[in-house]
C-alpha positions as CSV (number, residue, x, y, z in Angstrom):
1,X,-234.7,85.5,-127.7
2,X,-235.2,85.4,-124.0
3,X,-236.5,81.6,-124.2
4,X,-233.5,80.7,-126.5
5,X,-231.0,82.1,-124.1
6,X,-232.7,80.4,-121.2
7,X,-232.3,77.0,-123.1
8,X,-228.7,77.7,-123.8
9,X,-228.2,78.5,-120.1
10,X,-230.0,75.3,-118.9
11,X,-228.0,73.3,-121.4
12,X,-224.7,74.8,-120.0
13,X,-225.7,74.2,-116.4
14,X,-226.8,70.4,-117.3
15,X,-223.3,69.9,-119.1
16,X,-221.6,71.3,-115.8
17,X,-223.6,69.0,-113.6
18,X,-222.9,66.0,-116.0
19,X,-219.1,66.6,-116.0
20,X,-219.0,67.2,-112.2
21,X,-221.0,63.8,-111.8
22,X,-218.6,62.0,-113.9
23,X,-215.4,63.5,-112.3
24,X,-216.8,62.4,-108.9
25,X,-217.5,58.8,-110.3
26,X,-213.9,58.7,-111.7
27,X,-212.4,60.0,-108.4
28,X,-214.3,57.4,-106.2
29,X,-212.0,54.4,-105.7
30,X,-212.9,51.0,-105.1
31,X,-210.1,48.6,-103.8
32,X,-209.6,44.9,-102.9
33,X,-210.0,44.7,-99.1
34,X,-208.2,41.3,-98.3
35,X,-204.9,41.7,-100.0
36,X,-204.5,45.2,-98.9
37,X,-205.2,44.4,-95.4
38,X,-202.3,41.9,-95.6
39,X,-200.1,44.6,-97.0
40,X,-201.2,46.9,-94.1
41,X,-200.0,44.0,-91.9
42,X,-196.6,44.2,-93.6
43,X,-196.2,48.0,-92.8
44,X,-197.7,47.5,-89.4
45,X,-194.8,45.0,-88.5
46,X,-192.1,47.1,-90.2
47,X,-193.4,50.1,-88.0
48,X,-193.3,48.0,-84.9
49,X,-189.7,47.0,-85.9
50,X,-188.7,50.7,-85.9
51,X,-190.3,51.2,-82.5
52,X,-188.7,48.2,-80.9
53,X,-185.2,49.3,-82.4
54,X,-185.5,52.7,-80.8
55,X,-186.4,50.9,-77.4
56,X,-183.2,48.9,-78.0
57,X,-185.0,45.5,-78.2
58,X,-183.2,44.4,-81.3
59,X,-184.1,40.7,-81.2
60,X,-187.9,41.4,-81.3
61,X,-187.3,44.0,-84.0
62,X,-185.6,41.4,-86.1
63,X,-188.5,39.0,-85.5
64,X,-190.9,41.9,-86.6
65,X,-189.0,42.3,-90.0
66,X,-189.5,38.6,-90.3
67,X,-193.3,38.7,-89.7
68,X,-193.6,41.8,-92.2
69,X,-191.8,39.4,-94.8
70,X,-194.5,36.9,-94.3
71,X,-197.4,39.3,-94.7
72,X,-195.6,40.5,-97.8
73,X,-195.5,37.1,-99.3
74,X,-199.1,36.4,-98.3
75,X,-200.5,39.7,-99.9
76,X,-199.3,38.8,-103.3
77,X,-200.2,35.2,-103.2
78,X,-203.7,36.0,-102.1
79,X,-204.2,38.7,-104.7
80,X,-203.2,36.3,-107.4
81,X,-205.3,33.4,-106.1
82,X,-208.5,35.7,-105.7
83,X,-207.8,37.5,-108.9
84,X,-207.8,40.8,-107.0
85,X,-204.7,42.3,-108.3
86,X,-204.7,46.0,-109.1
87,X,-202.4,48.9,-109.7
88,X,-203.5,50.6,-106.4
89,X,-202.3,47.2,-104.5
90,X,-199.0,47.3,-106.2
91,X,-198.1,50.9,-105.4
92,X,-199.3,50.4,-101.8
93,X,-197.3,47.2,-101.6
94,X,-194.1,49.1,-102.6
95,X,-194.8,51.8,-100.2
96,X,-195.1,49.3,-97.3
97,X,-191.9,47.3,-98.6
98,X,-190.1,50.6,-98.1
99,X,-191.2,50.9,-94.5
100,X,-190.5,47.4,-93.6
101,X,-187.5,46.5,-95.7
102,X,-185.9,49.8,-96.2
103,X,-186.4,52.0,-93.3
104,X,-186.8,49.5,-90.5
105,X,-183.6,47.4,-91.2
106,X,-181.7,50.7,-91.7
107,X,-182.7,52.2,-88.2
108,X,-182.1,48.7,-86.7
109,X,-178.6,48.5,-88.2
110,X,-177.6,52.1,-87.1
111,X,-179.0,51.6,-83.5
112,X,-177.7,48.1,-83.1
113,X,-174.2,48.1,-84.6
114,X,-173.2,51.4,-86.6
115,X,-174.0,54.1,-84.2
116,X,-170.3,54.1,-82.9
117,X,-169.0,54.8,-86.4
118,X,-170.7,58.3,-86.0
119,X,-171.6,60.1,-89.4
120,X,-170.3,57.0,-91.4
121,X,-172.7,54.8,-89.5
122,X,-175.8,56.7,-90.1
123,X,-174.8,57.4,-93.7
124,X,-174.3,53.7,-94.3
125,X,-177.9,53.1,-92.8
126,X,-179.3,55.8,-95.1
127,X,-177.6,54.2,-98.0
128,X,-179.3,50.9,-97.3
129,X,-182.7,52.7,-97.1
130,X,-182.1,54.8,-100.2
131,X,-180.9,51.9,-102.4
132,X,-184.0,49.9,-101.2
133,X,-186.2,52.7,-102.5
134,X,-184.4,52.8,-105.8
135,X,-184.7,49.0,-106.1
136,X,-188.4,49.2,-105.5
137,X,-188.7,52.0,-108.1
138,X,-186.8,50.3,-110.8
139,X,-188.7,47.1,-110.2
140,X,-192.1,48.8,-110.7
141,X,-190.9,50.4,-114.0
142,X,-189.4,47.3,-115.3
143,X,-191.9,44.7,-114.0
144,X,-193.2,43.8,-117.5
145,X,-189.8,43.6,-119.3
146,X,-187.5,41.8,-117.0
147,X,-187.0,38.0,-116.9
148,X,-189.3,36.2,-114.6
149,X,-187.0,33.5,-113.5
150,X,-184.3,36.2,-112.4
151,X,-184.3,39.3,-110.2
152,X,-182.3,42.2,-111.4
153,X,-180.4,43.0,-108.2
154,X,-180.9,41.6,-104.8
155,X,-184.6,41.8,-103.8
156,X,-185.2,44.3,-101.0
157,X,-187.1,41.7,-98.6
158,X,-184.0,39.4,-99.0
159,X,-181.7,42.3,-98.0
160,X,-183.8,43.0,-94.9
161,X,-184.0,39.3,-94.1
162,X,-180.3,39.2,-94.0
163,X,-180.3,42.2,-91.7
164,X,-182.9,40.6,-89.4
165,X,-180.9,37.2,-89.5
166,X,-177.6,38.8,-88.7
167,X,-179.1,40.3,-85.6
168,X,-180.5,36.9,-84.5
169,X,-177.1,35.1,-85.4
170,X,-175.1,37.5,-83.4
171,X,-177.4,37.2,-80.5
172,X,-177.3,33.5,-80.6
173,X,-173.5,33.3,-81.0
174,X,-173.0,36.0,-78.3
175,X,-170.9,38.3,-80.6
176,X,-170.6,41.9,-80.0
177,X,-172.2,43.8,-82.9
178,X,-171.4,47.4,-81.8
179,X,-168.6,48.9,-84.0
180,X,-168.3,45.9,-86.2
181,X,-166.5,46.7,-89.3
182,X,-168.0,43.5,-90.8
183,X,-171.6,44.7,-90.4
184,X,-170.5,48.1,-91.8
185,X,-169.2,46.3,-95.0
186,X,-172.2,44.2,-95.0
187,X,-174.5,47.2,-95.0
188,X,-172.8,49.0,-97.8
189,X,-172.5,45.5,-100.0
190,X,-176.2,45.0,-99.4
191,X,-177.0,48.5,-100.6
192,X,-175.0,48.2,-103.8
193,X,-176.2,44.7,-104.7
194,X,-179.8,45.9,-104.7
195,X,-179.4,48.5,-107.2
196,X,-176.9,46.5,-109.4
197,X,-177.7,44.4,-112.5
198,X,-176.6,41.2,-111.0
199,X,-178.9,38.3,-111.8
200,X,-180.3,36.5,-108.7
201,X,-182.4,33.3,-109.4
202,X,-186.1,33.7,-108.4
203,X,-186.6,29.8,-108.4
204,X,-190.0,30.7,-110.0
205,X,-189.3,28.0,-112.6
206,X,-189.2,25.2,-110.2
207,X,-192.4,23.3,-110.1
208,X,-192.6,21.1,-107.2
209,X,-196.1,20.1,-107.9
210,X,-195.2,17.6,-110.5
211,X,-193.2,14.3,-110.1
212,X,-189.4,14.9,-109.3
213,X,-186.4,12.5,-108.9
214,X,-186.1,10.9,-105.4
215,X,-183.0,13.0,-104.6
216,X,-185.1,16.3,-104.6
217,X,-186.6,14.9,-101.3
218,X,-183.3,14.1,-99.9
219,X,-181.9,17.4,-100.7
220,X,-185.0,19.0,-98.9
221,X,-184.6,16.9,-96.0
222,X,-181.0,17.6,-95.6
223,X,-181.7,21.4,-95.8
224,X,-184.3,21.1,-93.0
225,X,-181.8,19.2,-90.7
226,X,-179.0,21.8,-91.3
227,X,-181.3,24.6,-90.7
228,X,-182.9,23.2,-87.6
229,X,-179.4,22.6,-85.9
230,X,-179.0,26.4,-85.3
231,X,-181.9,28.2,-87.2
232,X,-180.7,31.8,-86.4
233,X,-177.2,31.1,-87.6
234,X,-177.8,28.7,-90.6
235,X,-180.4,31.2,-92.1
236,X,-178.0,33.9,-91.8
237,X,-175.5,31.9,-93.6
238,X,-177.9,30.8,-96.4
239,X,-179.3,34.2,-97.0
240,X,-175.8,35.9,-97.1
241,X,-174.5,33.2,-99.2
242,X,-177.3,33.9,-101.7
243,X,-176.4,37.6,-101.9
244,X,-172.6,37.0,-102.1
245,X,-172.9,34.5,-104.8
246,X,-175.0,36.6,-107.0
247,X,-172.4,39.3,-106.6
248,X,-169.6,37.0,-107.4
249,X,-171.4,35.4,-110.5
250,X,-172.4,39.1,-111.5
251,X,-168.8,40.4,-111.1
252,X,-167.2,37.5,-112.9
253,X,-170.2,37.5,-115.5
254,X,-170.9,33.9,-114.8
255,X,-174.5,32.7,-116.2
256,X,-175.0,35.9,-118.1
257,X,-176.6,35.6,-121.5
258,X,-178.7,37.4,-123.9
259,X,-182.4,38.1,-122.8
260,X,-184.8,35.6,-124.0
261,X,-187.1,36.2,-127.1
262,X,-190.2,36.8,-124.9
263,X,-188.5,39.6,-123.2
264,X,-187.7,41.3,-126.5
265,X,-191.2,40.6,-127.9
266,X,-192.7,42.1,-124.8
267,X,-190.6,45.3,-125.2
268,X,-191.6,45.4,-128.8
269,X,-195.2,45.0,-127.9
270,X,-194.9,47.8,-125.3
271,X,-193.4,50.1,-127.9
272,X,-196.4,49.3,-130.3
273,X,-198.8,50.0,-127.6
274,X,-197.1,53.5,-126.9
275,X,-197.4,54.2,-130.7
276,X,-201.1,53.1,-130.4
277,X,-201.6,55.3,-127.5
278,X,-200.0,58.3,-129.0
279,X,-202.3,57.9,-132.1
280,X,-205.2,57.6,-129.9
281,X,-204.4,60.6,-128.0
282,X,-204.9,62.7,-131.1
283,X,-208.6,61.8,-131.1
284,X,-209.0,61.7,-127.4
285,X,-211.5,64.4,-127.6
286,X,-214.0,61.9,-129.5
287,X,-213.8,59.4,-126.7
288,X,-216.6,59.4,-124.2
289,X,-215.6,60.1,-120.7
290,X,-217.3,57.1,-119.2
291,X,-215.7,54.8,-121.7
292,X,-212.3,56.2,-121.0
293,X,-212.8,55.7,-117.2
294,X,-213.8,52.1,-117.9
295,X,-210.6,51.5,-120.0
296,X,-208.5,53.0,-117.2
297,X,-210.1,50.8,-114.4
298,X,-207.3,48.6,-112.8
299,X,-207.6,45.1,-113.4
């Protein structure tokens, strides 16, 4: 009897140790370093923009937001090229975007132009940051079901780019920004178009690698010439035109059509996967813990 009890006790101890080891293995996280370092650069320049705004160095704060946007563009491209995309990277990127393109532009707008409006000014700045967070959260949830060629609502990096370019444009034109009703209206407009259902072209369907008509190059040279005349002012006009045209087309319902078949099929596939997952959950006790950890490993 004593030997049997000892054997049972030893098996229980081994089972506890085995489960503890597997839990530690599951909790240990391995991440891709290069794309996440670039994402960190994005957050770094967003934080720098906040510090420079507090120091009333608004021009350099605007350039810091532009630098953050460059790092935001690079981390996604590098992750796709090196096949190092992961769920961790996607979540980290969204948190960095909130700092660089939500909080930093909101603080810059308030200290640069909206502070004389008092409560209305900081509420408008908060609205910008809050709508940016909502825009990011909605994008993360709907990333697999929305159209690839269109954005649903104005992308938050573009909204932050409009804020940064407005600072540079007003500085270049020597226009007083403090207590500007135009900038107050722009802040509120950008906030709402970010969380709207207006469709904005992503231009991901344009393939510039293949042969194109000659006038494509002519248009490109013309755009470079126009922007080069006054880069700070012309970029602000181009970015603001993109935001306004999307809002106008959305209000007038121009260019809206039913979702393509592949979007519907992807939704059906997701529903099928959910049903399959629910069926699998009923037998989850039979799945080995190591197999489950391998299935949940981010791709």
